Backbone as CSV, one residue per row, in Angstrom:
resi,resn,N_x,N_y,N_z,CA_x,CA_y,CA_z,C_x,C_y,C_z
1,UNK,326.633,206.807,172.656,325.878,205.727,173.237,325.523,204.705,172.150
2,UNK,325.602,203.474,172.507,325.238,202.427,171.562,323.804,202.011,171.825
3,UNK,323.151,201.699,170.786,321.755,201.290,170.866,321.670,199.769,170.872
4,UNK,320.879,199.185,171.775,320.776,197.724,171.785,320.111,197.219,170.512
5,UNK,320.487,196.026,170.156,319.920,195.408,168.962,318.437,195.144,169.197
6,UNK,317.586,195.749,168.391,316.140,195.605,168.598,315.656,194.208,168.277
7,UNK,316.316,193.506,167.379,315.884,192.152,167.034,316.047,191.208,168.220
8,UNK,317.176,191.307,168.935,317.381,190.430,170.086,316.465,190.820,171.236
9,UNK,316.198,192.111,171.413,315.294,192.558,172.467,313.882,192.069,172.188
10,UNK,313.433,192.169,170.955,312.098,191.706,170.590,311.981,190.206,170.779
11,UNK,313.000,189.473,170.385,312.992,188.022,170.541,312.964,187.636,172.009
12,UNK,313.722,188.340,172.839,313.759,188.039,174.269,312.414,188.330,174.923
13,UNK,311.704,189.347,174.440,310.403,189.673,175.013,309.342,188.648,174.645
14,UNK,309.490,187.974,173.519,308.483,187.020,173.075,308.740,185.601,173.571
15,UNK,309.915,185.334,174.142,310.203,183.987,174.632,309.223,183.530,175.714
16,UNK,308.913,184.345,176.740,307.935,183.899,177.735,306.538,183.710,177.141
17,UNK,306.176,184.562,176.188,304.862,184.439,175.550,304.769,183.121,174.799
18,UNK,305.828,182.781,174.067,305.844,181.511,173.338,305.820,180.327,174.293
19,UNK,306.539,180.434,175.407,306.569,179.339,176.378,305.194,179.121,176.999
20,UNK,304.541,180.201,177.375,303.205,180.079,177.972,302.216,179.519,176.955
21,UNK,302.311,179.982,175.718,301.423,179.490,174.673,301.663,178.006,174.406
22,UNK,302.919,177.590,174.383,303.233,176.172,174.161,302.747,175.312,175.317
23,UNK,302.935,175.779,176.542,302.451,175.022,177.695,300.930,174.929,177.697
24,UNK,300.278,176.020,177.359,298.814,175.988,177.311,298.337,175.023,176.225
25,UNK,299.042,175.015,175.090,298.694,174.069,174.026,298.860,172.623,174.465
26,UNK,299.930,172.341,175.203,300.145,170.977,175.706,299.061,170.580,176.700
27,UNK,298.687,171.498,177.574,297.636,171.207,178.557,296.301,170.959,177.861
28,UNK,295.995,171.784,176.873,294.733,171.613,176.141,294.724,170.279,175.395
29,UNK,295.842,169.918,174.771,295.913,168.644,174.046,295.734,167.461,174.991
30,UNK,296.397,167.495,176.133,296.249,166.397,177.095,294.840,166.348,177.671
31,UNK,294.260,167.506,177.926,292.886,167.546,178.419,291.926,166.962,177.397
32,UNK,292.151,167.295,176.136,291.303,166.746,175.081,291.415,165.220,175.042
33,UNK,292.633,164.718,175.111,292.828,163.268,175.034,292.175,162.542,176.204
34,UNK,292.375,163.050,177.415,291.807,162.386,178.579,290.315,162.649,178.733
35,UNK,289.870,163.841,178.366,288.464,164.180,178.532,287.551,163.559,177.501
36,UNK,288.092,163.217,176.329,287.270,162.658,175.263,286.549,161.393,175.735
37,UNK,287.292,160.491,176.319,286.690,159.240,176.798,285.696,159.464,177.916
38,UNK,285.997,160.403,178.805,285.093,160.665,179.920,283.762,161.250,179.448
39,UNK,283.818,162.207,178.535,282.580,162.814,178.026,281.797,161.802,177.215
40,UNK,282.488,160.968,176.459,281.820,159.929,175.674,281.081,158.960,176.608
41,UNK,281.755,158.511,177.661,281.132,157.598,178.622,279.955,158.263,179.336
42,UNK,280.110,159.526,179.695,279.024,160.248,180.350,277.820,160.388,179.426
43,UNK,278.073,160.703,178.163,276.971,160.827,177.210,276.226,159.504,177.067
44,UNK,276.944,158.409,177.011,276.290,157.103,176.917,275.494,156.802,178.182
45,UNK,276.050,157.156,179.325,275.364,156.919,180.596,274.100,157.762,180.719
46,UNK,274.106,158.943,180.100,272.936,159.823,180.155,271.880,159.475,179.112
47,UNK,272.156,158.472,178.292,271.169,158.010,177.343,271.272,158.613,175.960
48,UNK,272.380,159.259,175.650,272.581,159.793,174.312,272.803,158.621,173.367
49,UNK,272.281,158.729,172.147,272.454,157.648,171.180,273.936,157.326,171.007
50,UNK,274.230,156.055,170.771,275.629,155.627,170.686,276.355,156.256,169.496
51,UNK,275.649,156.617,168.452,276.308,157.246,167.307,276.481,158.743,167.501
52,UNK,275.776,159.343,168.467,275.896,160.771,168.741,276.953,161.034,169.820
53,UNK,277.153,160.094,170.721,278.078,160.283,171.850,279.491,160.674,171.422
54,UNK,280.072,160.041,170.396,281.418,160.484,170.005,281.448,161.883,169.388
55,UNK,280.314,162.393,168.965,280.255,163.740,168.412,280.130,164.797,169.512
56,UNK,279.571,164.401,170.654,279.380,165.336,171.764,280.711,165.649,172.433
57,UNK,281.548,164.639,172.601,282.814,164.827,173.311,283.714,165.871,172.647
58,UNK,283.965,165.804,171.355,284.797,166.844,170.756,284.134,168.224,170.767
59,UNK,282.819,168.264,170.705,282.134,169.557,170.729,282.387,170.271,172.050
60,UNK,282.347,169.531,173.144,282.622,170.129,174.454,284.069,170.597,174.521
61,UNK,284.992,169.737,174.128,286.410,170.078,174.204,286.771,171.224,173.266
62,UNK,286.225,171.239,172.073,286.559,172.287,171.117,285.981,173.639,171.525
63,UNK,284.836,173.648,172.196,284.305,174.923,172.671,285.191,175.499,173.770
64,UNK,285.710,174.651,174.632,286.635,175.111,175.669,287.946,175.569,175.033
65,UNK,288.420,174.831,174.047,289.643,175.214,173.330,289.482,176.586,172.676
66,UNK,288.349,176.816,172.041,288.091,178.109,171.420,288.089,179.241,172.430
67,UNK,287.517,178.992,173.598,287.505,180.005,174.643,288.920,180.311,175.125
68,UNK,289.726,179.276,175.363,291.096,179.486,175.825,291.944,180.207,174.780
69,UNK,291.782,179.834,173.516,292.548,180.498,172.460,292.139,181.955,172.306
70,UNK,290.857,182.234,172.425,290.389,183.616,172.306,290.917,184.474,173.453
71,UNK,290.913,183.926,174.658,291.436,184.670,175.803,292.929,184.913,175.634
72,UNK,293.661,183.897,175.177,295.108,184.055,174.980,295.405,185.107,173.907
73,UNK,294.635,185.096,172.850,294.830,186.077,171.769,294.588,187.497,172.282
74,UNK,293.544,187.662,173.093,293.258,188.984,173.661,294.370,189.448,174.592
75,UNK,294.930,188.510,175.373,296.020,188.873,176.287,297.252,189.291,175.490
76,UNK,297.565,188.551,174.438,298.742,188.888,173.631,298.575,190.249,172.968
77,UNK,297.369,190.583,172.563,297.131,191.864,171.910,296.971,193.013,172.893
78,UNK,296.988,192.707,174.194,296.959,193.753,175.197,295.577,194.247,175.574
79,UNK,294.564,193.411,175.479,293.211,193.828,175.853,293.120,194.015,177.365
80,UNK,292.382,195.021,177.776,292.179,195.273,179.200,291.058,194.393,179.718
81,UNK,291.128,194.114,181.010,290.065,193.278,181.605,288.922,194.101,182.131
C-alpha cells in the first residue's frame, strides 16, 4: 500500500481555513473603513469633544476586531463551545 503524501494532505486541509481567515480579514477591514466615519459622526453628534471623536472610532472597531480574532484563533485551535 502506498501512503499519501502528508504535505499535500496538510496543505489541502488548511486551504479552507486560510480562505475563511482571508475573507474575515477583508470583511473586518471594510467594516473598519466604513464604520470609522459613522462612529466619528455619532460621537460628534453625542457631544464628544472634536479632538476625542477620532480616537473613539478606532477604539470601537479595534475592540470588535480583537474579539473576532480571538474567536477565530480559538476555532483554529479546536476549542469547544
